[in-house]
C-alpha positions as CSV (number, residue, x, y, z in Angstrom):
1,X,0.0,0.0,0.1
2,X,1.3,3.6,-0.8
3,X,1.9,5.9,1.9
4,X,-0.4,9.0,2.0
5,X,1.5,12.4,2.7
6,X,-0.3,15.7,3.5
7,X,1.5,18.8,2.6
8,X,0.3,22.0,4.6
9,X,2.2,24.8,3.0
10,X,1.0,28.4,1.8
11,X,3.8,28.9,-0.7
12,X,2.0,27.5,-3.8
13,X,5.1,26.9,-5.9
14,X,7.0,25.0,-2.9
15,X,4.0,23.0,-2.3
16,X,3.6,22.0,-5.9
17,X,7.4,21.2,-6.1
18,X,7.2,19.0,-3.1
19,X,3.9,17.4,-4.3
20,X,5.4,16.4,-7.7
21,X,8.7,15.2,-6.1
22,X,6.7,13.0,-3.8
23,X,4.3,11.7,-6.4
24,X,7.3,10.8,-8.6
25,X,8.6,8.7,-5.6
26,X,5.4,6.8,-5.5
27,X,3.5,8.6,-2.5
28,X,-0.1,9.6,-2.6
29,X,-0.1,13.4,-1.8
30,X,-2.8,15.8,-0.6
31,X,-2.1,19.5,-0.3
32,X,-3.7,22.2,2.0
33,X,-2.6,26.0,1.8
34,X,-3.6,27.1,5.2
35,X,-3.8,26.0,8.8
36,X,-7.6,25.5,8.9
37,X,-7.7,23.4,5.7
38,X,-4.7,21.4,6.8
39,X,-6.2,20.6,10.1
40,X,-9.4,19.5,8.6
41,X,-7.5,17.4,6.1
42,X,-5.4,15.7,8.6
43,X,-8.5,14.8,10.6
44,X,-10.5,13.5,7.6
45,X,-8.0,11.8,5.3
46,X,-5.8,10.1,7.9
47,X,-2.5,10.7,6.3
48,X,0.6,8.5,7.1
49,X,2.7,11.6,7.4
50,X,2.2,15.5,7.6
51,X,4.7,18.0,6.2
52,X,3.8,21.3,8.1
53,X,4.8,24.8,7.6
54,X,4.6,26.9,10.8
55,X,3.9,30.3,9.1
56,X,0.4,29.6,7.7
57,X,-2.6,31.8,7.2
58,X,-5.8,31.3,9.1
59,X,-4.1,28.8,11.8
60,X,-0.4,28.6,12.6
61,X,1.4,25.4,12.0
62,X,2.2,25.3,15.7
63,X,-1.6,25.4,16.5
64,X,-2.3,22.8,14.0
65,X,0.3,20.6,15.5
66,X,-1.1,21.1,19.0
67,X,-4.7,20.5,18.2
68,X,-3.7,17.2,16.3
69,X,-1.7,16.1,19.3
70,X,-4.6,17.1,21.8
71,X,-7.0,14.8,19.9
72,X,-4.5,11.8,20.2
73,X,-3.5,11.9,16.6
74,X,0.0,10.2,16.4
75,X,0.5,10.9,12.8
76,X,4.4,11.7,12.1
77,X,4.6,15.5,11.6
78,X,7.7,17.0,10.0
79,X,7.9,20.8,10.2
80,X,9.4,22.4,7.3
81,X,9.8,26.2,7.8
82,X,12.0,29.2,7.4
83,X,12.0,29.8,11.2
84,X,15.5,28.8,12.1
85,X,16.1,30.0,15.6
86,X,16.7,27.3,18.4
87,X,13.7,28.7,20.3
88,X,11.4,28.1,17.1
89,X,12.7,24.5,16.9
90,X,12.1,23.9,20.5
91,X,8.5,25.3,20.2
92,X,7.8,23.1,17.2
93,X,9.0,20.0,18.8
94,X,7.3,20.8,22.2
95,X,4.0,21.3,20.2
96,X,4.3,17.7,19.0
97,X,6.3,17.8,15.8
98,X,8.5,14.6,15.3
99,X,11.1,16.4,13.2
100,X,12.1,19.9,12.2
101,X,13.6,21.0,8.9
102,X,14.6,24.6,8.0
103,X,14.2,26.2,4.5
104,X,16.0,26.2,2.3
105,X,16.3,22.4,2.5
106,X,17.5,19.5,0.3
107,X,14.7,17.4,-1.0
108,X,16.9,14.4,-0.6
109,X,17.2,15.0,3.1
110,X,13.4,15.6,3.4
111,X,12.9,12.2,1.7
112,X,15.3,10.5,4.0
113,X,13.4,11.9,7.0
114,X,10.0,10.9,5.5
115,X,11.3,7.3,4.9
116,X,12.6,7.1,8.5
117,X,9.4,8.3,10.0
118,X,7.2,6.1,7.9
119,X,9.6,3.1,8.6
120,X,9.0,3.4,12.3
121,X,5.3,3.9,12.0
122,X,4.7,1.1,9.6
123,X,6.8,-1.1,11.9
124,X,4.4,-0.3,14.6
125,X,1.3,-0.6,12.5
126,X,-0.8,-3.6,13.3
127,X,-4.1,-2.3,12.2
128,X,-4.0,-3.8,8.6
129,X,-6.2,-6.7,7.8
130,X,-5.6,-8.4,4.6
131,X,-7.5,-11.0,2.6
132,X,-6.4,-12.0,-1.0
133,X,-5.8,-8.7,-2.6
134,X,-8.1,-6.6,-0.3
135,X,-6.3,-4.6,2.5
136,X,-8.4,-2.9,5.2
137,X,-6.7,-0.3,7.5
138,X,-8.6,0.0,10.7
139,X,-6.7,3.0,11.9
140,X,-7.0,5.2,8.8
141,X,-10.3,3.4,7.7
142,X,-9.0,3.0,4.2
143,X,-9.8,0.0,1.9
144,X,-7.6,-1.0,-1.1
145,X,-8.2,-3.8,-3.6
146,X,-4.6,-4.0,-5.0
147,X,-3.4,-0.6,-5.5
148,X,-7.0,0.9,-6.0
149,X,-8.5,2.9,-3.1
150,X,-12.1,1.9,-2.5
151,X,-14.2,4.6,-1.0
152,X,-16.7,3.3,1.6
153,X,-19.2,5.0,3.9
154,X,-18.5,4.7,7.7
155,X,-21.3,2.0,7.9
156,X,-19.9,0.0,4.7
157,X,-16.4,0.1,6.4
158,X,-17.8,-1.0,9.8
159,X,-19.6,-4.0,8.0
160,X,-16.5,-4.9,6.0
161,X,-14.3,-4.9,9.2
162,X,-16.9,-7.2,11.0
163,X,-16.8,-9.6,8.1
C-alpha cells in the first residue's frame, strides 16, 4: 500500500514542487494551503505523514500541531519552515512535531526523513487486515483492492471490518 502524505504549505510553488517530487517517488499526496484546511485534511484523510509549515494563514502550524496532538493523533509531523532559531525549533518539537527541517532544504534530506518516520510507524502498525488482494486499514479506515483505493461510507467500512 502506498503511503499518503499531507503537505500543509501556503507557498504554492513550493507545495507544488514537493507534491510533484513525492508523487514521482510513488507517494499519494494531498495539499492544503492554510492551517484550517490542513487541520481538516489531517482529521478527515488520515495521512501517514504530515509536512507542516509553521507560518500559515488562518491557523499557525504550531496550533495545527497542538490540536492534532490534543486529540491523540499520532501521525508523524515533519515541520518544514523558514523559522531557524533554536527557540522556534524547541517550540515546534514541544508542540508535538516529530522532526524539524529549515528552509532552504535538500529534497533528498526531506525524503530520507520521510522514509525514516514512515519506517518507524509502519513497523508499529498492526491495524492492517488482509484477505487476498483486499487490504483494510482500521486506523485510517481505508480499503484497497490491489493498489486501488475503494471509498466506503462509515457503515460500509464497519460492516466489512466485521466480516
